[in-house]
C-alpha positions as CSV (number, residue, x, y, z in Angstrom):
1,X,40.8,-45.4,55.7
2,X,37.8,-44.1,57.5
3,X,35.8,-43.4,54.3
4,X,36.6,-46.1,51.9
5,X,34.0,-44.9,49.4
6,X,35.7,-41.5,48.9
7,X,39.0,-43.1,48.3
8,X,37.6,-44.7,45.1
9,X,37.6,-42.0,42.4
10,X,35.0,-43.9,40.4
11,X,32.6,-43.9,43.3
12,X,33.3,-40.2,44.0
13,X,32.5,-39.3,40.3
14,X,29.3,-41.4,40.4
15,X,28.2,-39.6,43.6
16,X,28.8,-36.2,42.0
17,X,26.9,-37.3,38.9
18,X,23.9,-38.4,41.0
19,X,24.0,-35.1,42.8
20,X,24.0,-33.2,39.5
21,X,21.1,-35.3,38.2
22,X,19.1,-34.5,41.3
23,X,19.8,-30.8,41.0
24,X,18.9,-30.8,37.3
25,X,15.7,-32.6,38.1
26,X,14.8,-30.1,40.7
27,X,15.5,-27.2,38.3
28,X,13.3,-28.8,35.6
29,X,10.4,-29.4,38.1
30,X,10.7,-25.7,39.3
31,X,10.6,-24.4,35.7
32,X,7.7,-26.6,34.8
33,X,5.7,-25.4,37.8
34,X,6.4,-21.8,36.8
35,X,5.1,-22.4,33.3
36,X,1.9,-24.1,34.6
37,X,1.1,-21.3,37.0
38,X,-0.7,-18.3,35.5
39,X,1.4,-15.3,35.1
40,X,0.4,-12.8,37.7
41,X,0.0,-9.1,36.9
42,X,1.9,-6.7,38.9
43,X,-0.1,-5.1,41.7
44,X,-1.1,-1.5,41.0
45,X,-3.0,0.9,43.2
46,X,-5.4,3.6,42.0
47,X,-6.5,6.3,44.3
48,X,-9.8,7.9,43.8
49,X,-10.3,11.4,45.2
50,X,-14.1,11.2,44.7
51,X,-16.1,8.1,44.3
52,X,-17.4,7.4,40.8
53,X,-21.1,7.5,40.8
54,X,-23.9,7.6,38.3
55,X,-24.8,11.2,37.4
56,X,-28.5,10.4,37.7
57,X,-28.2,10.0,41.4
58,X,-28.8,12.8,43.9
59,X,-27.2,13.8,47.2
60,X,-29.6,14.9,49.9
61,X,-29.1,16.7,53.2
62,X,-30.8,18.9,55.7
63,X,-29.8,22.6,55.7
64,X,-30.9,25.5,57.9
65,X,-30.3,28.3,55.4
66,X,-29.2,29.0,51.9
67,X,-25.8,30.1,53.3
68,X,-25.3,26.5,54.5
69,X,-26.2,25.3,51.0
70,X,-23.7,27.8,49.4
71,X,-20.9,26.6,51.6
72,X,-21.5,22.9,50.9
73,X,-19.4,21.2,48.2
74,X,-21.4,18.7,46.0
75,X,-20.0,16.2,43.5
76,X,-23.4,15.5,42.0
77,X,-26.7,17.3,42.1
78,X,-27.6,18.0,45.7
79,X,-31.1,18.4,47.2
80,X,-31.3,20.3,50.5
81,X,-34.4,20.8,52.7
82,X,-35.0,22.5,56.0
83,X,-36.2,20.3,58.8
84,X,-39.8,21.6,58.5
85,X,-39.8,20.6,54.8
86,X,-41.0,24.1,53.8
87,X,-38.0,25.1,51.7
88,X,-36.0,23.1,49.3
89,X,-32.7,24.0,47.5
90,X,-31.3,22.2,44.5
91,X,-27.5,22.8,43.9
92,X,-25.8,21.4,40.8
93,X,-22.1,20.7,40.4
94,X,-21.5,24.2,38.9
95,X,-22.7,25.8,42.1
96,X,-26.0,27.1,40.7
97,X,-28.7,27.0,43.4
98,X,-32.5,27.0,42.8
99,X,-34.9,27.6,45.7
100,X,-38.4,26.2,46.1
101,X,-41.2,26.6,48.6
102,X,-43.0,23.3,49.4
103,X,-46.4,22.4,50.9
104,X,-47.7,19.0,51.9
105,X,-50.2,17.2,49.7
106,X,-52.2,14.8,51.8
107,X,-53.7,11.9,49.9
108,X,-57.4,11.4,50.7
109,X,-59.4,8.2,50.4
110,X,-63.0,8.2,49.1
111,X,-64.5,8.9,52.6
112,X,-62.1,11.8,53.2
113,X,-63.0,13.3,49.8
114,X,-66.7,13.0,50.5
115,X,-66.3,14.7,53.9
116,X,-64.3,17.5,52.3
117,X,-66.9,18.1,49.6
118,X,-69.8,18.1,52.2
119,X,-67.9,20.6,54.4
120,X,-67.2,22.8,51.3
121,X,-71.0,22.7,50.5
122,X,-71.9,23.7,54.1
123,X,-69.5,26.6,53.9
124,X,-71.0,27.8,50.6
125,X,-74.5,27.5,52.0
126,X,-73.5,29.5,55.1
127,X,-72.0,32.2,52.8
128,X,-75.2,32.3,50.7
129,X,-77.3,32.5,53.8
130,X,-75.3,35.4,55.3
131,X,-75.6,37.2,51.9
132,X,-79.3,36.6,51.9
133,X,-79.8,38.3,55.3
134,X,-78.1,41.5,54.0
135,X,-80.2,41.7,50.8
136,X,-83.6,41.0,52.3
137,X,-83.8,44.0,54.6
138,X,-83.0,46.3,51.7
139,X,-85.9,44.7,49.7
140,X,-88.4,45.1,52.6
141,X,-87.9,48.9,52.7
142,X,-90.6,50.9,50.9
143,X,-89.4,53.2,48.3
144,X,-89.8,56.9,49.3
145,X,-91.4,59.2,46.8
146,X,-89.2,62.1,45.8
147,X,-91.1,65.3,45.5
148,X,-90.8,67.2,42.3
149,X,-89.7,70.8,42.7
150,X,-91.0,71.7,39.2
151,X,-93.9,74.0,39.0
152,X,-96.5,73.3,36.3
153,X,-96.5,75.7,33.4
154,X,-99.3,78.1,33.7
155,X,-100.8,79.5,30.6
């Protein structure tokens, strides 16, 4: 007999029982590991067509004309300016457009303010001086006497 252990039915039964015990032990270990691991949620994908943003935020872009502003789609309030910063358009999500003309305000420090005030005073004095030259020649002229064409009443 080449395999004397398998010829013995009792040894064969013991070997099968050991195999069954090992398989049962592996199944229990697997089930316990599944219980201990957190249950994972199924993966879901959500597709956003437009990003969610705070409505208080603004979009801003350069635009060359109001036609360009009209043809631009906005998902929140959009501020458009031309490259010279002289015109500004505000377009809301409904498509309403408001147009503004802008001018630059230059902040002046104390020295600049003083220089501005002095220049303004000089211009006012020049204006008064030019006005005085026009009025003085008129005052220097002597009034001419207008002759009366009435004849005295003779009695």
